[in-house]
C-alpha positions in Angstrom: 32.4 9.1 32.3 35.0 11.9 32.6 37.4 9.3 34.2 37.6 7.6 30.8 39.4 10.5 29.4 42.4 10.0 31.7 42.9 13.7 32.0 44.5 14.9 35.2 46.3 17.9 36.7 45.7 21.0 38.8 47.3 23.6 36.6 46.6 24.5 33.0 50.1 23.2 31.9 49.5 19.9 33.7 46.1 19.4 32.2 47.4 20.2 28.7 50.3 17.8 29.2 48.0 15.1 30.3 45.9 15.4 27.1 49.0 15.4 24.9 50.3 12.3 26.6 46.9 10.6 26.0 46.9 11.6 22.4 50.5 10.4 21.9 49.8 7.1 23.6 46.6 6.5 21.6 44.3 6.7 24.6 42.6 9.7 23.0 41.9 9.0 19.4 41.7 11.4 16.5 38.3 13.0 16.4 37.4 12.0 20.0 35.5 14.7 21.8 37.0 16.2 24.9 34.9 16.8 28.1 33.0 20.1 28.2 35.0 22.7 29.9 32.9 23.1 33.0 32.4 19.4 33.5 36.1 18.8 33.4 36.6 21.6 35.8 34.2 20.0 38.3 35.8 16.6 37.8 39.4 18.0 38.4 38.2 20.4 41.1 39.7 23.4 39.5 38.5 26.8 38.2 36.9 26.6 34.8 39.4 29.3 33.6 42.2 26.8 34.3 40.6 24.3 31.9 39.9 27.0 29.4 43.6 28.0 29.5 44.7 24.4 29.0 42.3 24.0 26.0 43.6 27.2 24.5 47.2 26.0 24.8 46.3 22.6 23.2 44.4 24.4 20.4 47.3 26.8 19.8 49.7 23.9 19.4 47.4 22.1 17.0 46.6 19.2 19.3 42.9 19.8 19.4 40.4 21.9 17.4 37.3 23.7 18.6 34.0 24.3 17.0 32.1 26.6 19.2 29.1 25.0 20.9 30.0 21.7 19.3 32.9 21.5 21.7 36.6 20.5 21.4 38.0 17.4 19.9 41.3 15.8 19.1 42.6 16.8 15.6 42.5 14.1 12.9 46.2 14.7 12.5 48.3 16.4 15.2 50.2 19.5 14.1 53.4 17.7 14.7 52.6 15.1 12.0 53.2 16.8 8.7 51.3 15.6 5.6 54.7 15.2 4.1 55.0 12.1 6.3 52.5 10.5 3.8 54.9 10.7 1.0 55.9 7.4 -0.7 59.4 6.1 -0.1 60.8 5.6 -3.6 62.9 2.4 -3.8 65.7 1.9 -6.3 64.5 1.3 -9.8 61.2 3.1 -9.3 60.4 6.3 -11.2 59.4 9.2 -8.9 56.3 11.1 -10.1 55.3 12.1 -6.6 57.5 14.9 -5.5 55.8 18.0 -7.0 59.2 19.5 -8.1 59.7 21.5 -11.3 61.8 20.1 -14.1 65.4 21.2 -13.5 66.0 21.5 -17.2 63.3 24.3 -17.3 64.9 26.3 -14.4 67.3 29.1 -15.3 71.0 28.9 -14.6 71.9 30.8 -11.4 75.6 31.3 -11.7 75.6 34.7 -13.5 72.6 36.0 -11.4 74.4 35.1 -8.2 77.6 36.6 -9.4 75.9 39.8 -10.3 74.2 39.9 -6.8 77.6 39.3 -5.1 79.2 42.1 -7.2 76.4 44.5 -6.3 76.8 43.6 -2.6 80.5 44.4 -2.8 79.7 47.8 -4.3 76.9 48.5 -1.9 77.1 46.3 1.2 73.8 45.6 3.0 74.1 46.7 6.6 71.7 47.0 9.5 69.2 49.8 8.8 69.0 49.0 5.0 65.4 49.0 3.9 64.0 45.4 3.9 62.7 45.5 0.3 65.1 46.1 -2.6 63.9 49.1 -4.6 64.5 47.4 -8.0 62.5 44.3 -6.9 59.7 46.5 -5.6 59.5 48.3 -9.0 59.5 45.0 -11.0 57.0 43.3 -8.7 54.6 46.3 -8.8 54.8 46.6 -12.6 54.0 42.8 -12.9 51.1 43.1 -10.5 49.7 46.1 -12.3 50.0 44.3 -15.7 47.8 41.6 -14.3 45.1 43.9 -13.0 46.1 43.7 -9.4 45.1 46.9 -7.5 47.8 49.5 -6.7 49.1 48.6 -3.2 52.3 48.3 -1.2 54.7 45.5 -1.9 56.6 43.2 0.6 59.0 40.2 0.4 59.0 37.0 2.4 60.7 33.7 2.5 58.4 31.9 0.1 54.6 31.6 -0.2 53.9 29.7 3.0 55.9 32.2 5.0 53.8 35.0 3.5 50.5 33.2 4.2 51.4 32.4 7.7 52.3 36.0 8.4 49.1 37.3 6.9 46.9 34.9 8.8 48.7 35.7 12.1 48.3 39.4 11.4 44.5 39.2 11.4 43.2 36.0 13.0 43.2 34.4 16.5 43.3 30.8 17.5 39.9 29.2 16.9 39.1 31.3 13.9 38.0 29.4 10.8 39.7 29.6 7.4 38.2 28.5 4.1 40.6 26.3 2.2 40.5 24.4 -1.1 39.8 20.7 -0.8 41.8 19.0 -2.2 44.4 21.6 -1.7 48.1 22.3 -0.9 49.1 19.9 1.9 51.5 22.4 3.5 48.7 24.9 3.9 46.4 22.3 5.3 49.1 21.6 7.9 49.8 25.2 8.7 46.3 26.3 9.5 45.7 23.9 12.4 49.3 24.5 13.6 48.3 28.1 14.0 45.3 27.0 16.1 43.0 27.9 13.3 40.1 25.7 11.9 40.1 24.7 8.2 36.8 24.7 6.5 36.9 22.8 3.2 35.8 24.3 -0.1 35.4 22.1 -3.2 37.3 22.8 -6.3 36.6 22.2 -10.0 38.7 23.0 -13.0 37.9 26.7 -12.7 38.8 27.0 -9.1 36.8 27.2 -5.8 33.1 26.4 -6.3 31.2 29.6 -5.4 28.3 27.8 -3.6 30.8 25.9 -1.4 32.8 29.0 -0.6 29.5 30.8 0.4 28.7 27.8 2.7 32.1 28.0 4.3 31.7 31.8 4.9 28.3 31.2 6.4 29.8 28.5 8.6 32.0 31.2 10.1 35.1 31.4 8.0 37.0 34.7 8.7 39.5 34.2 5.9 39.8 32.4 2.6 42.9 31.1 0.8 42.6 30.8 -3.0 45.0 29.5 -5.6 44.7 31.5 -8.8 46.5 29.1 -11.2 48.3 25.7 -11.2 46.3 24.7 -8.2 48.0 21.9 -6.2 47.0 19.1 -6.7 44.3 19.5 -9.3 45.7 22.0 -11.7 42.6 24.3 -11.5 42.9 27.8 -12.8 40.3 30.6 -12.1 38.9 31.8 -15.4 37.2 35.2 -16.1 33.6 33.9 -15.4 34.6 32.2 -12.2 36.5 35.3 -11.0 33.4 37.4 -11.6 31.3 35.0 -9.5 33.8 34.9 -6.7 34.3 38.7 -6.7 30.5 39.2 -6.5 30.3 36.8 -3.6 33.3 38.2 -1.7 31.9 41.8 -2.1 29.1 40.7 0.2 31.7 40.0 3.0 34.0 43.0 3.0 35.5 42.0 6.4 36.7 38.6 5.1 40.5 38.3 4.8 41.4 37.2 1.2 44.7 35.5 0.4 45.5 34.7 -3.2 48.4 32.3 -4.0 49.7 32.8 -7.5 52.6 30.4 -7.2 52.1 29.5 -10.9 53.4 32.9 -12.0 56.1 32.3 -14.6 55.2 28.7 -15.5 51.5 29.2 -16.6 50.4 30.8 -19.8 46.8 31.2 -18.7 45.9 34.8 -17.7 45.5 35.9 -14.1 42.0 36.9 -13.1 42.6 38.4 -9.6 40.1 38.7 -6.9 42.1 41.2 -5.0 40.7 44.5 -3.7 37.1 43.4 -3.3 37.5 42.9 0.5 38.9 45.3 3.0 41.9 43.1 3.8 43.6 41.1 1.0 47.0 39.9 -0.3 48.3 38.3 -3.5 51.5 36.2 -3.1 53.9 35.1 -5.8 56.9 32.9 -5.1 60.0 32.1 -7.2 60.0 28.4 -6.4 58.4 27.0 -9.5 59.9 29.4 -12.0 63.5 29.9 -10.6 63.9 26.9 -8.3 62.7 25.8 -4.9 66.0 26.7 -3.2 65.5 30.4 -4.1 63.4 31.1 -1.1 61.6 34.3 -1.9 58.1 35.5 -2.5 56.7 39.0 -3.3 53.3 40.0 -2.1 51.0 43.0 -2.4 48.0 43.9 -0.4 46.1 46.4 1.6 48.2 48.9 3.5 47.3 47.7 7.0 48.0 44.0 6.2 51.4 44.7 4.5 52.3 47.1 7.4 51.6 44.4 10.0 53.5 41.7 8.0 56.5 43.9 7.6 56.4 45.1 11.2 56.4 41.6 12.6 59.0 40.5 10.2 61.4 43.1 11.5 61.1 41.5 15.0 62.0 38.1 13.6 64.3 37.5 10.6 64.5 41.3 10.0 64.6 41.0 6.2 65.0 38.6 3.3 68.6 38.4 2.1 69.3 41.1 -0.5 71.6 38.7 -2.2 68.5 36.6 -3.0 66.5 39.7 -3.9 69.2 40.9 -6.3 69.4 37.4 -7.8 65.7 37.5 -8.5 66.0 41.0 -9.9 68.7 39.9 -12.4 66.6 36.8 -13.5 63.5 38.9 -13.8 65.2 41.7 -15.8 67.1 39.3 -18.2 64.0 37.2 -18.8 65.9 34.2 -17.7 62.9 32.0 -18.6 60.2 32.2 -21.1 56.9 31.6 -19.3 55.2 30.5 -22.5 57.9 28.0 -23.3 57.9 26.6 -19.7 54.1 26.4 -19.6 54.1 24.8 -23.0 56.5 22.1 -21.9 54.4 21.2 -18.8 51.2 21.5 -20.8 52.3 19.1 -23.5 53.2 16.4 -20.9 50.1 17.1 -18.8 47.7 17.1 -21.7 49.3 14.0 -23.3 48.9 12.1 -20.0 45.2 13.2 -19.6 44.4 12.1 -23.2 46.1 8.8 -22.7 44.2 8.2 -19.5 40.9 9.2 -21.1 41.6 6.6 -23.9 41.9 4.0 -21.2 38.6 5.1 -19.5 40.4 6.9 -16.6 39.1 10.4 -15.7 41.9 12.9 -14.8 42.2 16.6 -14.1 45.0 19.1 -14.9 44.2 22.4 -16.5 47.4 24.1 -15.6 50.7 23.6 -13.8 52.8 20.5 -13.4 50.4 18.0 -11.8 47.6 15.7 -12.8 44.9 14.6 -10.4 43.3 11.2 -10.8 40.2 10.3 -8.7 40.4 6.7 -7.6 38.1 4.4 -5.6 41.0 2.9 -3.5 43.8 5.4 -2.9 46.0 3.2 -0.8 45.7 0.2 -3.1 46.3 2.3 -6.2 49.5 3.8 -4.8 50.8 0.4 -3.7 50.0 -1.2 -7.1 51.7 1.7 -9.0 54.8 1.4 -6.8 54.9 -2.3 -7.6 54.6 -1.4 -11.3 57.6 0.9 -11.0 55.9 4.3 -10.5 55.7 6.4 -7.3 52.8 8.8 -7.1 51.6 11.0 -4.3 48.7 9.7 -2.2 45.7 12.0 -2.2 45.5 11.9 1.6 48.3 14.5 1.6 46.0 17.0 0.0 42.5 16.1 1.2 40.2 17.1 4.1 36.8 15.6 3.1 37.1 15.3 -0.7 37.1 11.9 -2.3 40.3 9.8 -2.7 42.7 10.5 -5.5 46.4 10.3 -6.6 48.6 13.1 -7.8 51.1 12.6 -10.7 53.8 15.2 -11.2 54.6 15.4 -15.0 57.9 17.3 -14.6 60.1 14.2 -14.9 58.0 12.5 -17.6 59.3 12.2 -21.2 57.2 11.6 -24.3 58.1 7.9 -24.1 56.8 7.7 -20.5 53.3 8.8 -21.2 51.8 5.6 -22.4 53.5 3.3 -19.9 52.5 5.4 -16.9 48.9 5.7 -18.3 48.8 1.9 -18.7 50.0 1.5 -15.1 47.5 3.9 -13.7 44.6 2.3 -15.6 45.7 -1.1 -14.3 46.3 0.1 -10.8 43.1 2.0 -10.4 40.9 -0.7 -11.8 39.2 1.8 -14.0 39.4 1.2 -17.7 41.5 -1.5 -19.4 45.2 -1.3 -19.6 46.6 -1.4 -23.1 49.8 -3.0 -24.2 52.4 -0.7 -25.7 55.5 -1.2 -27.8 
């Protein structure tokens, strides 16, 4: 039986390479169970520690996943295959509602902010030994966190939300640990977790955020950390309200050793209040990026959290990039101080498009979700068929497979590029493509 696995080698590196070759060639299929460690050691006539080292290496590289006594198996999607590979190629003449980008017209102009940052750098050059966090940015970030009820705690800066989340997970977890994640949820996070050798445990999401009963089940299944989106959840638009926050805080208080990571990437583009969960566990962080409010190319996020976690993140950062460019930090300070955008105006613009599309879909018998942010999530019976038919009708949407683990199929529509005149046509196209409801003609 073990011969069917085509695994060979005498050293750990050779065994791991053999498994990777079999996965790459399709001889080991996604989800296929690998031989038990000791059985493979007997088959290969090597020490069990050698096989254990090979499996650890494969797990750390995201090739396989382990589930304790249930053994090791090939990951459904190798870590080298990003969910971004599932994006739709948009041919000429097709409108792109799949990319998840903000509306450029709602982003602030950067010329003056960048010029001010450059002038400040000329007056006070940043040299080796300069503190990693700009004092002005720290003050502004801390004040904003305090205004939203986030506990008083140290502040740090990273190169975007995903960078912050990766550093926090690495600061506390080891390969093989389980992380509770929203399902459907942010595709990049769902890629990151197995790439770190961690095991994602799905948690269902409704319009008010993670469902407490499902989070409780994930924790009982061994999750050592949980990643929660506070507002503008991608892809469903969920936002945690006061009642749900109370439920989640009560649940998390029962597990003080759980690592809590909150992603508030919707800060600056959402007019719903933040209801933070922070501070209820021993180790926690809340992360805010500038990508949606100031532009994806302004790669910066501020985070706050318990002292040990922030200290570990900053210490490891010093051994890698060292710091986030003070030119970027000063640019954000200028935009923040001058109120370069009005969050209520931006949220209103996205909200009008989002709500109009959801209403139009409802009129056509199509159920859709999108409580906040810039995306609308539409459950569909046939995801692949719906995406293909919409593409044929002139609309590119994101396939739900980019965002799902075990949740039902769906498609994500980004409303950022939609005008008022687009709402009825795209609603008609979705109704027709999904086979739910009856498409209506429009003039």
